[in-house]
C-alpha positions in Angstrom: -18.6 4.1 7.9 -17.5 7.1 5.9 -20.7 8.4 4.2 -20.8 9.4 0.5 -21.6 12.9 -0.7 -24.5 13.7 -3.1 -24.0 16.2 -5.9 -26.5 18.4 -4.1 -24.6 18.5 -0.8 -22.7 21.6 0.1 -19.0 22.1 0.6 -19.5 22.9 4.3 -21.1 19.5 4.8 -18.2 17.8 3.1 -15.6 19.6 5.3 -17.6 18.7 8.4 -17.5 15.0 7.5 -13.8 15.2 6.5 -13.1 16.5 10.0 -15.3 13.9 11.7 -13.9 10.9 9.8 -10.3 12.3 9.6 -10.0 12.0 5.8 -8.9 14.4 3.1 -11.3 13.0 0.5 -14.9 11.9 0.3 -16.7 9.8 -2.4 -19.4 11.4 -4.4 -22.3 9.1 -5.4 -25.4 9.6 -7.4 -28.0 6.9 -8.0 -25.6 4.3 -6.5 -22.9 5.2 -9.0 -19.5 6.3 -7.9 -18.7 9.7 -9.6 -15.3 10.4 -8.1 -13.7 12.0 -5.0 -13.9 15.5 -3.6 -10.8 16.8 -1.9 -10.4 19.1 1.1 -7.9 21.2 -0.8 -10.4 21.9 -3.6 -12.9 23.3 -1.1 -10.4 25.4 0.8 -8.9 26.8 -2.4 -12.4 27.7 -3.7 -13.1 29.6 -0.5 -16.9 29.1 -0.8 -18.3 26.7 1.7 -21.9 27.1 0.4 -20.9 25.8 -3.0 -22.7 22.6 -4.0 -20.6 19.5 -4.6 -21.8 19.2 -8.2 -20.0 22.5 -9.1 -16.6 21.1 -8.3 -14.4 19.2 -10.8 -14.3 15.8 -9.1 -11.1 13.9 -8.7 -10.2 10.3 -9.7 -13.4 9.0 -11.2 -11.5 5.7 -11.7 -10.5 5.4 -8.1 -12.6 2.4 -7.2 -12.1 -1.4 -6.8 -14.5 -4.3 -7.0 -15.4 -6.1 -3.8 -13.5 -9.2 -4.9 -10.2 -7.4 -5.5 -7.2 -7.9 -3.2 -5.9 -5.1 -0.9 -2.7 -4.7 -3.1 -5.0 -3.1 -5.7 -6.3 -0.6 -3.1 -2.8 0.4 -2.1 -1.6 0.8 -5.7 -4.6 2.9 -6.7 -4.4 5.1 -3.6 -0.6 5.7 -3.9 -0.7 6.3 -7.7 -3.4 8.9 -7.3 -2.3 10.3 -3.9 -5.7 9.8 -2.2 -6.4 8.3 1.2 -9.4 6.2 0.3 -11.0 4.5 -2.8 -14.5 3.5 -3.6 -15.7 -0.1 -3.6 -18.3 -1.3 -6.1 -20.0 -4.6 -6.8 -20.2 -6.6 -10.1 -22.9 -4.2 -11.4 -20.7 -1.2 -10.6 -23.0 -0.1 -7.8 -21.4 1.7 -4.9 -20.9 -0.3 -1.7 -18.7 2.0 0.3 -15.1 3.0 0.6 -11.9 1.5 2.0 -9.2 3.7 3.4 -5.5 3.3 3.1 -5.4 2.8 6.9 -8.0 0.1 6.7 -5.9 -1.6 4.0 -2.7 -1.4 6.0 -4.5 -2.9 9.0 -5.8 -5.8 6.9 -2.3 -6.3 5.4 -0.8 -6.4 8.9 -3.2 -9.2 9.9 -2.2 -11.5 7.1 -0.1 -14.6 7.9 3.2 -13.5 6.3 3.2 -10.2 8.3 2.1 -11.8 11.6 4.5 -14.7 11.4 7.9 -14.3 13.1 11.0 -14.4 11.0 13.3 -12.0 9.1 13.1 -9.6 6.3 15.9 -9.5 3.7 16.3 -6.9 0.9 18.2 -7.9 -2.2 19.4 -5.7 -5.1 19.9 -7.0 -8.6 19.4 -6.4 -12.3 15.8 -7.0 -13.3 17.0 -9.6 -15.9 18.6 -11.6 -13.1 15.5 -11.9 -11.0 14.1 -15.4 -10.5 11.9 -16.1 -7.5 12.2 -19.8 -8.3 16.0 -19.7 -8.0 15.9 -17.5 -4.8 13.3 -19.8 -3.2 15.5 -22.8 -4.0 18.5 -21.2 -2.3 16.4 -20.3 0.8 14.9 -23.8 1.0 18.3 -25.4 0.8 18.8 -23.8 4.3 15.7 -25.4 5.7 13.7 -22.2 5.4 11.0 -20.8 3.2 9.8 -17.5 1.8 6.5 -16.3 3.3 6.1 -13.4 1.0 8.0 -11.3 -1.5 7.7 -8.0 -3.3 9.6 -6.1 -6.0 10.4 -2.4 -6.2 12.2 -0.7 -9.1 15.4 1.1 -8.1 14.7 4.8 -8.3 18.2 5.5 -9.5 18.4 2.8 -12.2 15.4 1.6 -14.1 17.2 -1.6 -15.0 17.7 -2.7 -11.4 15.2 -3.8 -8.7 15.0 -4.3 -5.0 13.5 -7.6 -3.8 12.0 -7.8 -0.3 11.7 -11.2 1.2 9.9 -12.3 4.4 11.6 -15.5 5.7 10.2 -17.8 8.3 13.4 -17.9 10.3 14.9 -15.4 12.7 18.5 -16.6 12.2 19.3 -16.1 8.5 23.1 -15.9 8.5 23.4 -19.2 6.5 20.8 -18.0 4.0 22.6 -14.7 3.5 25.9 -16.5 2.9 24.2 -18.7 0.3 22.6 -15.9 -1.5 25.8 -13.9 -1.6 27.7 -16.9 -2.8 25.4 -17.1 -5.8 25.9 -13.4 -6.6 22.9 -11.8 -4.9 23.7 -8.5 -3.2 22.1 -8.2 0.3 21.5 -4.5 1.0 19.4 -4.8 4.2 18.2 -7.3 6.8 15.9 -7.2 9.8 15.4 -9.9 12.4 12.0 -9.7 14.0 13.0 -10.1 17.6 13.2 -7.5 20.3 13.3 -4.0 18.8 16.4 -2.0 19.8 17.5 1.4 18.7 19.7 -0.1 16.0 16.9 -2.3 14.9 14.6 0.8 14.6 17.1 2.3 12.2 16.9 -0.8 10.1 13.1 -0.7 10.2 13.2 2.9 9.0 15.6 2.0 6.2 13.3 -0.9 5.2 10.2 1.3 5.1 12.1 3.7 2.8 12.6 0.8 0.4 8.9 0.0 0.6 7.9 3.7 0.2 5.7 3.4 3.4 
């Protein structure tokens, strides 16, 4: 478990823990209250390893989640603030610990939609044309179902989105034909069978869409 720093701890202690736990940030806690994060770059730029933690301007005092929140909240908070961990607090705002981005990705990978075999399809469309109900209907007409879905705004056009679908079938040719017949543009697909070099290129392309 990654330990929290106290305001009275020194920068050299923080660096030692960062190296030991392979993290760029550590939580700072006082009287069970999460105060924020101390970053490795802050210490190195200050060039004073004897400096107490309380003399640094802490980062991201809002970078915490409650113990009942889903891991999507952790990822969004970490990505938005460019940190590799966030604090976890209980209903009384008392510090419980931290969860890292790596822990979150591992938890996500163990969920049923990720573990289940099938295919991934990426669609592009105007945001006003998005209807998960309609897309689900078209998929189910081909005796398949959507295990999970996510939406990402197009970086080049704020009015367009990319929709990533996890389907419970490896063979999706009929589904793709149906989607295209109803005007949906398929920009990527990946069948989760044996990974070849060409499949690896498709995986890399998909990860770019997901910003992973």
